[in-house]
PLY file of the C-alpha trace (Angstrom):
ply
format ascii 1.0
element vertex 63
property float x
property float y
property float z
element edge 62
property int vertex1
property int vertex2
end_header
-15.53 -3.38 -2.86
-14.14 -6.59 -1.73
-11.70 -6.39 1.65
-8.31 -5.80 1.15
-6.40 -7.02 4.10
-4.23 -9.65 2.50
-3.31 -7.15 -0.22
-2.19 -4.77 1.96
-0.51 -7.31 4.16
1.21 -8.56 1.00
2.38 -4.94 0.23
4.07 -4.60 3.60
5.82 -8.04 3.31
7.00 -7.32 -0.02
8.49 -3.62 1.01
10.28 -5.22 4.37
11.89 -8.00 2.11
13.18 -5.49 -0.64
13.94 -2.76 1.93
11.72 -0.10 0.46
10.50 2.52 3.20
6.90 3.67 3.53
8.33 7.22 2.70
9.64 6.01 -0.42
6.68 4.25 -1.69
4.62 7.17 -0.40
6.86 9.64 -2.46
6.52 7.44 -5.58
2.57 7.72 -5.42
2.53 11.27 -4.37
1.26 10.75 -1.12
2.01 11.67 2.66
3.94 9.10 4.64
1.38 9.15 7.24
-1.52 8.64 5.15
0.25 5.78 3.13
1.07 4.15 6.56
-2.76 4.40 7.59
-3.68 2.75 4.54
-1.21 -0.25 4.64
-2.56 -0.68 8.18
-5.81 -0.67 7.25
-7.27 2.35 8.50
-8.07 3.99 5.69
-10.41 1.81 3.96
-12.16 4.33 1.33
-12.39 3.80 -2.02
-9.32 5.67 -2.86
-7.49 3.81 -0.41
-8.56 0.48 -2.10
-7.67 1.74 -5.58
-3.86 2.79 -4.44
-3.65 -0.88 -2.64
-4.51 -2.22 -5.90
-2.33 0.19 -8.00
0.58 -0.83 -5.73
0.21 -4.55 -6.29
-0.23 -4.09 -9.97
2.69 -1.93 -10.50
5.13 -3.86 -8.64
3.49 -7.12 -9.77
2.99 -8.45 -6.07
1.64 -11.97 -6.16
0 1
1 2
2 3
3 4
4 5
5 6
6 7
7 8
8 9
9 10
10 11
11 12
12 13
13 14
14 15
15 16
16 17
17 18
18 19
19 20
20 21
21 22
22 23
23 24
24 25
25 26
26 27
27 28
28 29
29 30
30 31
31 32
32 33
33 34
34 35
35 36
36 37
37 38
38 39
39 40
40 41
41 42
42 43
43 44
44 45
45 46
46 47
47 48
48 49
49 50
50 51
51 52
52 53
53 54
54 55
55 56
56 57
57 58
58 59
59 60
60 61
61 62
């Protein structure tokens, strides 16, 4: 799977601009705050983590 750093950065920028907390986003996707934080920081790079990044980008239409 391709690298998802730019997608992770885009999500972090988006949630900061829209004042969406990581906790709220994690709750929405049924994940823990700690897990989502690790995903967005690039510490988790599993297939499931990358799929979550893509899902968030598509759901919020982050471009």
